[in-house]
C-alpha positions in Angstrom: 62.1 47.8 142.9 60.6 50.8 144.6 57.2 50.6 146.3 54.6 53.0 145.0 55.0 55.5 147.9 58.8 55.7 147.4 58.4 56.0 143.6 56.0 58.9 144.1 58.4 60.7 146.4 61.2 60.3 143.9 58.9 61.7 141.1 58.0 64.7 143.3 61.6 65.4 144.1 62.5 65.2 140.4 59.8 67.6 139.5 60.8 70.0 142.3 64.4 69.9 141.1 63.4 70.8 137.5 61.3 73.7 138.7 64.2 75.0 140.9 66.6 74.7 138.0 64.2 76.6 135.7 63.9 79.3 138.3 67.6 79.6 138.7 68.1 79.8 134.9 65.4 82.5 134.8 67.0 84.5 137.6 70.4 84.4 135.8 68.9 85.5 132.5 67.0 88.3 134.2 70.2 89.5 136.0 72.2 89.4 132.7 69.4 91.2 130.8 69.1 93.9 133.5 72.8 94.5 133.1 72.8 94.4 129.3 73.6 98.1 129.2 76.5 97.6 131.6 79.7 95.7 131.4 79.3 92.4 133.2 82.5 91.4 134.9 84.0 88.0 134.5 83.8 87.4 138.3 80.1 88.1 138.3 79.5 85.7 135.4 81.5 83.0 137.2 79.6 83.6 140.5 76.3 83.2 138.6 77.6 80.0 136.9 78.8 78.7 140.3 75.4 79.4 141.9 73.7 77.6 139.0 76.0 74.6 139.3 75.5 74.4 143.0 71.7 74.5 142.8 71.5 72.0 139.9 74.2 69.6 141.2 75.7 70.4 144.6 78.0 67.4 144.6 79.7 68.5 141.4 79.9 72.2 142.2 83.2 73.8 143.1 83.6 73.5 146.8 80.8 71.0 147.1 80.8 68.3 149.8 
């Protein structure tokens, strides 16, 4: 069982992770919206997806350590 201090640190990290994930999602959506008048290339979509995967779960992302 975790002591109170460690449990609080885990909660803070989890909240920070969710905030970061939300910011990445928002950035991706803004980028795609800004390009809605243009053709978005498959490579760019894959790059955005890879960036999202790395931020949300670095160990599972392509090329992760």
